[in-house]
Steps between C-alpha positions, in 0.01 A plus 500: 500500500137610494255266669213386286156589625200302380294818483716673240283579197397152408398413150714717277834460330594841643475517872427851633674663204809283529651267247404131517703322767640152537504336840731224619399175673540648851259785415258259329484277806397804709206563268358154437398238755671213314817297536762521220405143394131593468584816301703289255216248471248780429736654241530163317119474495470854361314615807765744632713765325810341349841594629734686266872430470681816607857369512681169478398410854222746578126506426229755567130556461325813371337663805190608306444138381521368857267771632251428218516130596429584866203717399344246265237256620638150541 
């Protein structure tokens, strides 16, 4: 699987000419300096991109939404 790099074309739905990509929890935790509990807390407050249900037992986040969050002033 491709490793996510924080420097990949931040800010757009299309990343370097590729289709939008979903990342799993493991990839998310490599990008953001938060615990899973804090991510859930921020999601509930509307201060972090919401997870999307991908399967019956799997969730993901849009990579471009997470990168936009990391670029935005807090």
